[in-house]
C-alpha positions as CSV (number, residue, x, y, z in Angstrom):
1,M,105.2,107.4,65.9
2,T,102.0,106.4,64.1
3,S,102.7,105.7,60.4
4,M,101.2,108.0,57.8
5,K,99.5,105.0,56.1
6,T,97.9,103.8,59.4
7,A,96.8,107.3,60.4
8,L,95.2,107.8,57.0
9,G,93.4,104.5,57.1
10,L,94.9,103.4,53.7
11,N,94.4,99.6,53.5
12,N,94.5,98.7,49.8
13,N,98.1,98.0,49.4
14,Q,97.9,96.6,45.9
15,R,96.1,99.7,44.7
16,L,98.6,102.1,46.3
17,E,101.6,100.2,45.0
18,K,100.1,100.3,41.5
19,M,99.6,104.0,41.7
20,I,103.2,104.6,43.0
21,E,104.5,102.3,40.2
22,I,102.7,104.3,37.5
23,K,104.0,107.6,38.9
24,D,107.5,106.3,39.0
25,S,107.4,105.1,35.4
26,Y,106.0,108.4,34.3
27,L,108.7,110.4,36.1
28,S,111.5,108.2,34.8
29,G,110.3,108.7,31.2
30,Q,109.1,105.1,30.7
31,L,105.5,106.2,30.2
32,S,104.2,109.3,28.4
33,L,101.6,111.6,30.1
34,K,98.8,110.1,28.0
35,E,99.9,106.5,28.7
36,A,100.4,107.0,32.5
37,R,97.1,108.8,32.8
38,A,95.3,106.0,31.0
39,L,96.8,103.4,33.3
40,L,95.8,105.4,36.4
41,K,92.2,105.6,35.2
42,D,92.1,101.9,34.4
43,H,93.8,100.7,37.7
44,I,93.0,103.5,40.1
45,G,90.0,105.3,38.8
46,T,90.1,108.2,41.3
47,C,92.6,109.3,43.9
48,T,91.9,111.1,47.2
49,P,94.2,113.9,48.4
50,D,95.6,111.8,51.2
51,E,96.4,108.9,48.7
52,F,98.2,111.4,46.5
53,A,100.2,112.7,49.4
54,Y,101.1,109.1,50.5
55,G,102.2,108.3,47.0
56,E,104.4,111.4,46.9
57,Q,106.0,110.4,50.2
58,Q,106.8,106.9,48.9
59,L,108.8,108.2,46.0
60,K,111.3,109.4,48.6
61,G,113.9,106.7,47.8
62,S,113.8,107.3,44.1
63,Y,114.0,111.0,43.7
64,T,115.4,113.9,45.6
65,D,113.2,116.6,47.1
66,E,114.5,119.1,44.5
67,E,113.5,116.8,41.6
68,I,110.0,116.3,43.0
69,T,109.6,120.0,43.6
70,H,110.5,120.9,40.0
71,R,108.2,118.2,38.7
72,M,105.2,118.7,41.1
73,D,103.2,120.5,38.4
74,E,103.8,117.5,36.1
75,L,102.5,115.2,38.8
76,L,99.4,117.3,39.3
77,E,98.8,117.4,35.6
78,L,99.1,113.6,35.5
79,F,96.4,113.3,38.1
80,D,94.1,115.9,36.5
81,G,90.7,114.4,36.4
82,I,91.8,111.6,38.8
83,L,92.6,113.5,41.9
84,I,89.3,114.2,43.7
85,R,88.9,117.9,44.6
86,A,88.5,118.3,48.4
87,E,85.5,120.2,49.8
88,N,87.7,121.8,52.4
89,T,84.8,122.1,54.9
90,Y,86.1,122.4,58.4
91,P,84.6,123.4,61.8
92,E,84.4,127.1,62.3
93,N,87.6,128.5,63.9
94,H,89.4,125.2,63.3
95,P,93.1,126.0,62.3
96,L,92.4,124.6,58.8
97,W,89.2,126.7,58.5
98,V,91.4,129.7,59.4
99,Y,93.8,128.8,56.6
100,M,90.9,128.6,54.2
101,Q,89.7,132.0,55.2
102,E,93.1,133.5,54.6
103,I,93.5,131.7,51.3
104,Q,90.2,133.2,50.1
105,A,91.2,136.7,51.3
106,G,94.6,136.3,49.5
107,L,93.0,135.1,46.3
108,A,90.7,138.2,46.4
109,V,93.9,140.4,46.6
110,M,95.2,138.5,43.5
111,D,92.0,139.5,41.7
112,E,92.7,143.1,42.6
113,V,96.2,142.7,41.1
114,D,94.6,141.4,37.9
115,A,92.2,144.3,37.7
116,L,95.0,146.9,38.2
117,L,97.1,145.2,35.5
118,K,94.2,145.8,33.0
119,A,94.0,149.5,34.0
120,P,95.0,151.9,31.2
121,H,97.4,153.9,33.4
122,F,99.7,153.0,36.2
123,I,98.8,154.7,39.5
124,K,101.1,153.9,42.4
125,N,98.8,154.4,45.3
126,P,96.4,151.5,44.7
127,W,99.4,149.2,44.3
128,L,100.8,150.4,47.6
129,G,97.5,149.4,49.2
130,I,97.7,145.9,47.7
131,Y,101.3,145.4,49.0
132,D,100.3,146.8,52.4
133,K,98.0,143.8,52.5
134,L,100.4,141.2,51.1
135,A,103.0,142.3,53.7
136,Q,100.9,140.2,56.1
137,W,101.1,137.0,54.1
138,S,104.3,135.9,55.8
139,R,102.2,135.1,58.9
140,H,100.2,132.6,57.0
141,L,103.4,131.0,55.8
142,S,105.0,131.1,59.2
143,R,102.1,129.3,60.9
144,K,102.3,126.6,58.3
145,Q,106.0,126.1,58.8
146,N,106.1,126.4,62.6
147,Q,102.7,124.8,63.4
148,L,101.2,122.6,60.6
149,Y,104.3,121.1,59.1
150,P,105.6,119.7,62.5
151,A,102.2,118.2,63.3
152,L,102.2,116.4,59.9
153,E,105.8,115.2,60.3
154,K,104.9,113.3,63.4
155,Y,103.0,111.0,61.1
156,G,105.8,110.6,58.6
157,F,104.4,113.3,56.3
158,D,107.8,115.1,55.9
159,R,108.6,115.1,52.2
160,P,105.4,116.9,51.0
161,T,106.1,119.6,53.7
162,K,109.7,120.1,52.6
163,I,108.5,120.5,49.0
164,M,105.7,122.9,50.1
165,W,108.2,125.0,52.0
166,T,110.0,125.6,48.7
167,F,106.8,127.0,47.2
168,D,106.2,129.1,50.3
169,D,109.6,130.7,49.9
170,K,109.0,131.4,46.2
171,V,105.8,133.3,47.0
172,R,107.4,135.2,49.9
173,D,110.3,136.2,47.7
174,L,108.2,137.3,44.8
175,I,106.0,139.5,47.2
176,S,109.2,141.0,48.8
177,E,110.8,141.7,45.4
178,S,107.6,143.2,44.0
179,R,107.4,145.5,47.0
180,R,111.0,146.5,46.6
181,L,110.5,147.4,42.9
182,L,107.4,149.3,43.7
183,Q,109.2,151.4,46.4
184,A,112.1,152.0,44.0
185,D,109.6,153.3,41.3
186,D,111.0,150.7,38.9
187,T,107.6,150.5,37.3
188,T,108.5,148.4,34.2
189,K,110.2,145.6,36.1
190,F,107.4,145.7,38.8
191,L,104.6,145.3,36.3
192,E,106.5,142.5,34.5
193,L,106.8,140.6,37.8
194,Q,103.1,140.7,38.7
195,P,101.8,137.9,36.5
196,K,104.6,135.6,37.9
197,M,103.7,136.6,41.5
198,T,100.0,136.0,41.0
199,D,100.6,132.6,39.3
200,A,102.9,131.5,42.1
201,F,100.4,132.6,44.8
202,R,97.4,130.9,43.1
203,D,99.5,127.8,42.5
204,L,100.5,127.6,46.2
205,A,96.8,128.2,47.2
206,D,95.7,125.3,45.0
207,K,98.3,122.9,46.4
208,E,97.3,123.8,50.0
209,Q,93.6,123.3,49.2
210,E,94.0,120.2,47.0
211,V,96.5,118.2,49.1
212,L,97.9,119.8,52.2
213,L,94.8,120.9,54.1
214,P,92.6,117.8,53.4
215,T,95.5,115.4,54.2
216,A,96.1,117.3,57.5
217,Y,92.5,117.1,58.5
218,K,92.6,113.3,58.1
219,L,96.0,112.9,59.8
220,V,96.0,115.2,62.7
221,K,93.8,114.6,65.8
222,D,91.4,117.2,67.0
223,D,93.1,117.7,70.3
224,E,96.3,118.4,68.4
225,F,94.5,121.1,66.5
226,S,93.4,122.6,69.8
227,H,97.0,122.9,70.9
228,M,97.9,124.2,67.4
229,S,95.3,127.0,67.8
230,R,97.1,128.4,70.8
231,G,100.4,128.7,68.8
232,D,98.6,130.1,65.8
233,H,97.4,133.0,67.9
234,E,101.0,133.7,69.1
235,I,102.3,133.9,65.5
236,G,99.3,135.9,64.1
237,F,97.0,135.9,61.1
238,A,97.0,137.4,57.6
239,L,94.3,139.4,55.9
240,I,91.5,138.3,58.4
241,T,90.3,139.2,61.8
242,P,91.9,137.0,64.4
243,P,89.4,134.2,65.2
244,P,88.6,132.8,68.6
245,F,90.6,129.9,70.0
246,Y,89.5,126.5,68.6
247,G,88.5,123.5,70.7
248,N,88.8,122.9,74.4
249,V,91.0,126.0,75.1
250,T,90.6,128.3,78.0
251,A,90.7,132.1,77.9
252,N,94.4,132.2,78.6
253,G,95.1,129.8,75.7
254,T,95.8,126.7,77.7
255,V,94.2,123.4,76.5
256,N,92.1,121.3,78.8
257,D,93.0,117.7,77.8
258,A,91.0,115.9,80.5
259,P,88.3,116.6,83.0
260,S,89.6,118.0,86.2
261,L,89.3,116.3,89.6
262,S,88.1,118.0,92.7
263,N,90.9,118.9,95.2
264,D,89.9,116.1,97.6
265,N,89.6,113.5,94.8
266,E,92.9,114.6,93.3
267,Q,94.7,114.3,96.6
268,I,93.2,110.8,97.2
269,F,94.2,109.7,93.7
270,M,97.7,111.0,94.0
271,S,98.2,109.4,97.4
272,E,96.9,106.0,96.2
273,L,99.1,106.3,93.0
274,A,102.2,107.1,95.1
275,A,101.5,104.1,97.4
276,L,101.1,101.8,94.5
277,L,104.3,102.9,92.7
278,G,106.2,102.7,96.0
279,K,105.0,99.1,96.5
280,Y,106.6,98.0,93.3
281,N,109.7,100.3,93.7
282,V,108.7,102.5,90.8
283,A,110.1,106.0,91.3
284,T,107.5,108.8,91.0
285,A,108.3,112.0,89.1
286,P,109.3,114.9,91.4
287,S,106.8,117.6,92.0
288,P,107.5,121.1,90.6
289,E,108.6,122.2,94.1
290,T,111.0,119.3,94.8
291,E,114.6,120.6,94.8
292,L,116.9,118.8,92.3
293,D,120.7,118.6,92.4
294,V,122.0,120.6,89.5
295,A,125.7,121.1,88.6
296,T,126.2,123.8,91.2
297,G,123.3,124.1,93.7
298,K,119.8,122.9,94.1
299,L,116.8,124.1,92.1
300,S,113.2,123.0,91.8
301,L,111.7,122.3,88.3
302,E,109.5,125.3,88.9
303,R,112.4,127.6,89.5
304,I,114.4,126.2,86.5
305,N,111.4,127.0,84.2
306,L,111.2,130.5,85.7
307,L,114.9,131.1,85.1
308,F,114.6,130.0,81.5
309,K,111.5,132.2,81.0
310,H,113.2,135.3,82.4
311,M,116.6,134.9,80.6
312,P,117.4,138.0,78.4
313,V,118.4,135.6,75.6
314,D,116.5,133.0,73.6
315,L,117.8,129.4,73.9
316,S,117.1,126.3,71.8
317,Y,118.6,122.8,72.1
318,V,118.9,120.1,69.5
319,D,120.2,116.8,70.7
320,E,122.8,114.4,69.2
321,N,120.1,112.7,67.2
322,E,119.3,116.1,65.5
323,L,115.9,116.4,67.2
324,V,114.6,119.7,68.7
325,K,114.3,119.0,72.4
326,F,113.8,122.4,74.0
327,Y,113.4,126.1,73.6
328,S,113.1,128.8,76.2
329,D,109.6,130.4,76.1
330,T,110.6,134.0,76.8
331,K,108.1,136.9,76.3
332,H,110.7,138.7,74.2
333,R,111.2,135.8,71.7
334,I,112.7,137.3,68.6
335,F,111.3,134.9,66.0
336,P,108.2,132.6,66.2
337,R,108.4,129.2,67.8
338,S,105.6,126.8,68.9
339,A,105.5,123.7,70.9
340,N,104.9,121.7,67.7
341,V,108.6,122.0,66.9
342,I,109.6,119.8,69.9
343,G,110.7,116.3,68.7
344,R,111.0,117.5,65.1
345,E,114.1,116.9,63.0
346,V,116.0,120.1,63.0
347,R,116.6,120.0,59.2
348,N,112.8,120.1,58.8
349,C,112.7,123.4,60.7
350,H,114.5,125.3,57.9
351,P,113.7,126.0,54.3
352,A,115.5,123.8,51.7
353,K,117.9,126.6,50.7
354,S,119.4,126.8,54.2
355,V,119.4,123.1,55.2
356,H,122.9,122.6,54.0
357,L,124.2,125.2,56.5
358,V,122.4,123.4,59.4
359,E,123.8,120.1,58.3
360,E,127.3,121.5,58.0
361,I,127.2,123.0,61.5
362,I,126.1,119.7,63.0
363,E,128.7,117.8,61.0
364,K,131.6,120.0,62.1
365,F,130.4,119.9,65.7
366,R,129.9,116.2,65.7
367,S,133.4,115.5,64.3
368,G,135.0,117.9,66.8
369,E,136.4,120.1,64.1
370,Q,134.5,123.2,65.3
371,D,132.8,124.2,68.6
372,K,130.9,127.3,67.7
373,A,129.3,129.2,64.7
374,E,128.3,132.8,64.8
375,F,125.8,134.8,62.8
376,W,124.3,138.3,63.1
377,I,121.7,140.4,61.5
378,N,122.9,144.0,61.3
379,K,120.3,146.6,60.4
380,P,120.2,150.3,61.3
381,E,117.2,149.6,63.6
382,A,118.2,146.3,65.1
383,F,121.2,144.1,65.8
384,I,120.4,140.4,66.4
385,Y,123.3,138.1,67.5
386,I,123.0,134.3,67.0
387,L,125.5,131.8,68.4
388,Y,125.6,128.0,67.9
389,T,127.6,126.1,70.5
390,A,128.5,122.4,70.4
391,V,127.3,120.6,73.5
392,R,129.7,117.9,74.8
393,D,129.8,115.7,78.0
394,E,132.8,115.4,80.3
395,K,134.3,112.8,78.0
396,G,134.0,115.0,75.0
397,N,131.1,113.1,73.4
398,F,128.9,115.2,71.2
399,K,125.5,115.7,72.8
400,G,123.9,118.2,70.5
401,V,123.8,121.9,69.7
402,L,122.8,124.9,71.8
403,E,121.5,128.0,69.9
404,M,121.5,131.3,71.7
405,M,119.8,134.4,70.1
406,Q,119.9,137.9,71.6
407,D,118.7,141.3,70.6
408,C,121.8,143.4,71.1
409,T,120.4,146.7,69.7
410,R,120.5,148.5,73.1
411,I,123.8,147.0,74.2
412,R,125.5,148.3,71.1
413,S,124.2,151.8,71.7
414,L,125.7,152.1,75.2
415,E,128.5,154.5,75.7
416,G,130.8,155.6,78.5
417,S,130.2,153.8,81.9
418,R,127.4,153.4,84.3
419,T,128.6,152.8,87.8
420,L,125.7,154.2,89.8
421,L,122.3,152.6,90.2
422,T,119.9,154.0,87.6
423,W,116.4,152.8,86.9
424,D,115.4,152.7,83.3
425,D,111.8,153.3,82.3
426,E,110.3,149.9,82.8
427,V,106.6,149.6,83.7
428,H,105.8,148.1,87.1
429,G,102.8,147.9,89.5
430,N,100.6,150.9,88.8
431,K,102.3,151.5,85.4
432,E,103.7,154.9,86.4
433,E,106.4,156.0,83.9
434,S,109.9,157.1,84.8
435,E,111.1,159.2,82.0
436,T,114.9,159.2,81.6
437,A,117.3,160.3,79.0
438,A,119.0,156.9,79.0
439,A,115.7,155.2,78.2
440,D,114.9,157.6,75.4
441,S,118.3,157.0,73.8
442,A,117.7,153.3,74.0
443,A,114.2,153.3,72.4
444,T,114.0,151.3,69.2
445,P,112.0,152.0,66.1
446,I,108.9,150.1,65.1
447,T,109.5,149.4,61.4
448,S,112.1,146.9,60.4
449,S,113.1,145.2,57.1
450,T,114.2,141.9,58.5
451,A,116.8,139.6,57.1
452,T,114.9,136.3,57.7
453,A,111.8,134.7,56.2
454,A,110.2,134.6,59.6
455,A,109.2,138.3,59.5
456,A,107.4,140.4,57.0
457,N,109.0,143.1,54.9
458,T,107.7,146.4,56.3
459,A,109.5,149.0,54.3
460,T,108.1,152.5,54.9
461,T,105.3,153.6,52.6
462,D,103.5,156.9,51.9
463,T,99.9,156.5,53.2
464,N,96.8,158.4,52.0
465,F,94.8,159.7,55.0
466,A,92.3,161.6,53.0
467,D,89.4,159.5,54.3
468,K,90.1,160.4,57.9
469,D,87.5,162.6,59.6
470,Q,89.5,165.7,60.5
471,N,86.4,167.4,62.0
472,S,85.9,164.7,64.6
473,E,85.5,165.8,68.1
474,T,88.6,163.7,69.0
475,S,90.7,165.1,66.1
476,A,94.2,166.4,67.0
477,T,96.9,168.6,65.6
478,M,100.6,168.2,66.3
479,G,101.4,168.7,70.0
480,D,97.8,168.3,71.1
481,E,96.3,165.5,73.2
482,I,93.1,163.5,72.9
483,T,91.0,162.0,75.6
484,V,88.5,159.4,74.5
485,K,86.6,157.1,76.9
486,G,88.9,158.1,79.7
487,I,92.1,157.3,77.9
488,T,94.4,160.2,77.2
489,I,96.7,160.1,74.1
490,T,99.7,162.4,73.6
491,G,102.9,162.2,71.6
492,D,104.6,160.8,74.7
493,T,102.1,158.0,75.2
494,R,103.7,154.6,74.8
495,L,102.1,152.3,72.4
496,F,102.3,149.2,74.6
497,D,100.6,151.1,77.4
498,L,97.7,151.7,75.1
499,F,97.7,148.1,74.0
500,D,97.3,147.1,77.7
501,Q,94.3,149.4,78.0
502,V,92.6,148.8,74.6
503,P,91.9,145.2,73.7
504,G,92.5,144.4,70.0
505,L,94.4,147.7,69.3
506,R,97.7,146.0,68.6
507,Q,96.1,143.7,66.1
508,H,94.3,146.7,64.5
509,M,97.5,148.8,64.0
510,P,98.4,147.3,60.6
511,E,95.0,148.6,59.4
512,I,96.1,152.1,60.3
513,N,99.4,151.7,58.6
514,S,101.0,148.6,57.1
515,N,104.3,149.4,58.8
516,F,102.8,148.5,62.1
517,A,102.4,144.9,61.0
518,M,105.7,144.2,62.8
519,L,104.0,145.0,66.1
520,N,102.2,141.7,65.9
521,T,105.3,139.6,65.6
522,A,107.7,138.6,68.3
523,F,110.5,140.5,66.6
524,G,108.4,143.7,66.6
525,K,107.5,143.4,70.2
526,I,111.0,143.6,71.4
527,M,111.7,146.6,69.2
528,A,108.6,148.6,70.2
529,K,108.3,148.2,74.0
530,K,109.5,151.8,74.6
531,A,108.2,153.4,71.4
532,T,106.0,156.5,71.9
533,I,103.2,157.8,69.6
534,A,105.6,160.4,68.3
535,K,108.3,157.9,67.5
536,A,105.8,155.5,65.9
537,A,104.4,158.3,63.7
538,D,107.9,159.3,62.6
539,R,108.9,155.8,61.8
540,S,105.7,155.0,59.9
541,G,105.7,158.2,57.8
542,M,102.4,159.4,59.3
543,S,101.9,162.7,61.1
544,Q,101.5,162.5,64.8
545,A,98.0,164.0,64.6
546,D,96.9,161.4,62.0
547,L,98.1,158.5,64.1
548,M,96.5,159.9,67.3
549,N,93.2,160.4,65.4
550,A,93.2,156.9,64.0
551,I,93.8,155.3,67.4
552,A,91.1,157.5,69.0
553,Q,88.6,156.5,66.3
554,Y,89.3,152.8,67.0
555,I,88.8,153.3,70.7
556,E,85.5,155.2,70.1
557,K,84.1,152.2,68.2
558,Q,84.8,149.7,71.0
559,A,81.9,148.6,73.1
């Protein structure tokens, strides 16, 4: 792993050591703020964001992460006038450029909050609009935690990301609590909380712009950012229109790392390579089609990957060194994952408040005291089951932890027995629908108030549709149907069928009603596969006619 210092190109050891020494003396109380700042100006002069981050990392042996977290504002105050403000200018559509676009959009929402706080009277509806927008902010935080932080940790930049994660959680929790108080009409407590929420939001935005993003731009290579762009699109974006893929990425999101060879040249190259390796008795890697001996049977690597991809559960594996080695890339994945998590220490994949649980599980498994740990998320609209199992070899040696996660909502709804073959309403081939009572009873709602930090709080809100054009030629009333550009919409139309027909519609749904933000998360996708327009309208608090009209208007605007 390339060291952080080498990757940043920091060569002045004496200068860096002096900076760290002054910071340490200040934090330990040996120097006052005035004294420490004067010494920094005399010996350091100015400090770049990456130097500041490096110095923060090097305090690791002296102070706990919690201590540095609580004193981060003091450190930033110490470097006021010394830390050079980053320009934060990045190539268009670059992942860091996207973060900046979101930050600016988020800060604009904070300005809206300030304006409403100065209003002479409290009116609930504008506040609902603000928190409809802020419900998306978890996507910004989720991308950082699942994409950017792992990329930085490869270069030894792990302490600043742990500290930043604590600030992420603070902002997320304040947004969630504010939304809860607003929904409960607890106006006094809601208004009292708003200055704290805006301060935390702006503080986190400053830390991202002043330290995190400029350091990431200097540390992480451009081809890594191209890979990151693909994962970013899987998780989603907050408050902005989804940008195009960044870098050398194909339409399907794969990254071209090297120029391709022609078929003839590729065959010649592979043949010559195999002959050379054979000459020196070096084994070549099996092709995807080569059958491998597994515990019971023979499977090619291609088929092994297909089996994992089609499993009805999500699997993740952490080895005995506590490194994430594998996760199954299923289409129904419940919570976001990206390839950047591979090779990452598992404790760095969790917020600080839950790391102790992860460490306890691994400790109990490693010692042989326990072999499994169960968790479940039980909500009226979803039941998620999570099982951790100790992995041991035939001699009983600890070889890691297997995590299994499954959406058991439909399983828990089953009653009686099914002993005859019955086809549920899955879509195949020409997408003809097979309507059955069993499928209808198994349909899951769209909105969900999740129990994890990986998904947004999407509590049902009242929505004002006064601005909708009810005289449009495509307007509908309850029970009607709309046909626009050859697409027919009724109460029985399934949302995901529409998404297949209308590019960008799924991403646009939160603009229609904030409760549809969940549709753009992996958790929402598994819950909404069988949801119809009628069910979606009911769950979101909209009328069926309003929802149909809003979708029709979006389709009309498409080229």
